[in-house]
N, C-alpha and C positions, 0 to 999 in steps of 0.2 A: 429636627434634632435640637433646635434651640429651646423647645418646650420641655426638655428633660427636667425632672425634679427628683433629686436624690434624697431630699429631706422634706418633712412637712413644713407648713408655714410657721407653726409654733416653734419647731426646732430651729428654723432659720432665724426667727426673731430672737430666740435665746442666744444663738451663736453671735448675732450682731451685737446684742447687749454685752456679752462677754468680751467680744473684740473691742468694742468701744471703751469698756472699763479698762481693759489691758492697755490700750493706747493712752488713755488718760493717766494711768499710773506711770507708764513709761515717760510721758511728757513731763509730769510733775517731778519724777526722779531726775530727769535730765536737767530740768531747770534748777533744782536744788544742787545738783552736781556742778552745774555751770556757776551758780552763785557762790557756793562755799569752796569749791575746787579743793577737796581734801587730797593729801599726798598719795593715797592709794588709788585714786580715781583713774589715773592714766594707765596703770597696769591692767585694771579691770576692763577699761575701754578697749585696750588691745586684745584682750581675751574675747570680748564681745565681737569685735571687728573680725577676728580670725574665724570665729564660729559662723558668723553671718556670711562671710566670704565663702567658706567651705559649703554652706548650705546653698548659696546662690550658684556656685560652680557645679554642684551636683545637678541642679536643675538645668543649667546650660549644657551639660553633657548628656543628660537623660532625655530631655524633650526632643532634640533632633533624632535620637535613637528611637523614640516612640513614633516619630514621623516616618522613619524608615519602614517600620512595620505597618503603620496606618496607610501609607501610600500604596501598599500591596493588598490591603483589605478591600473587600467588596463594598463600594459606597452604599451607605444606608443599611448595611447589614448589622448583625448583632455585634460582631467584632469591632467594626468601625464605630459603633455607638459606644462601646466600652472604651475605646481609645479616646473618644471625645471627652468623656467624663474624666479619664485619667489625666489628659492634657490640661483641661481647664482647672482641675484641682491642683495640679503641679504648679501652674502659673499663679493662680490666685492665693493658694495657701502656703506655698514654699518660696517660689521664685520672687514674686513681687515684694513680700515683706523682707526677705533676705537682702534683696537689692537695696531697698530703702534704708535698712539698718547699716548695710555696708557703706553706702554713700554718706549717710548722716554721721556715723561714728568715724569713718575714714577722714572726712573733712575736718571734724573736730580734732582728731589726732594730728593731721597735717598742720593745722593752725597752731595748736598748743605745743606740739613737739618740735616743729620745724619752721614755723612762721611762713609756710609755703615757699621756703627757700631751697633751691637745689634743682639742677636740671634733671637728676634722677627722679625726683618727686613729680615733676611735670610730665616726664615720659611715662611714669606709672599712671598718672591721672589720664593721660591720653589713651593708654591701653584700656583703662577702666571705662572711659567714654566709649571705646570700641566695643567692649563687653556689653555696655548698656544699649548701644545701637543694635547689637545682635539680639539682645534680650527683647527689645521692642519688635524686631523682625519676627522672632519666634512667637511672641504673643499674638501678633497679627496673623501669623500663619496658623496658629491654633484656632483662631476665630474662622479663618477661611476653611480649615479642615471641618470645623463644626457645621459650616454651611455647605459642605460638599464641593468646595472650590479649590482644592489643592492643584497646583500646576507643576510641581516638581516630582521627579521620579525618586524611587527609593535610593538609587545610586547617587543622585544629586544631594539628597539629605545626608547620606553617609559622608560625602565630601564636606558639606556644610558643618558637620559634626567636628571637623578639625579646627574651625575658626576659634572657638573658645580656648582650645589647647594652646595654640600659638600665642594668643593674647595673654593667657595665664602665665606662660613661660616668660614673656616680657615683664609682666608685673613682678614675678618672683625674682628675676634677675635684678630689677631696679630696687626692690626692697632689701634683698640680702647682700648683693655686691655693692650697690649704690655707686655705679660708675658715674663719672663726670662730677663727682662731689669734691 
């Protein structure tokens, strides 16, 4: 299953070039924003952070749900192969970039808006670390599924699906209520 190719080599090369150019543009814009720090930047960074977090959370909710169905699929069958492609694309195209943007922009906002002061902020960061650890577990699980090595049942994946929900609730409480501030 690891030899699956969804695109041709030239399409893959074009996609890598586009991705590299996009990353370069984002890095240049981030450096310019950091250097000049215009008044409007903080608000737009909050928008970017919220969109990135929403995208990341969608992946954290959806990937375990895919695993629920994948765990019940016949190993090596057409359905299982489809799930492998879906899972890998979800991780690589949505979840990983969204997590990186969430962390990068979130740390910038924490530094420039709060100077990393406040117990609520550190509790939020702890919950986000938990989300990141769960993300890494899901990424590794997607690789194991691709190799036909899943060890959890569909029921266990359903239970695992609650982990990001609990952590998200902690994050939202810390951001909105700001207890201990």
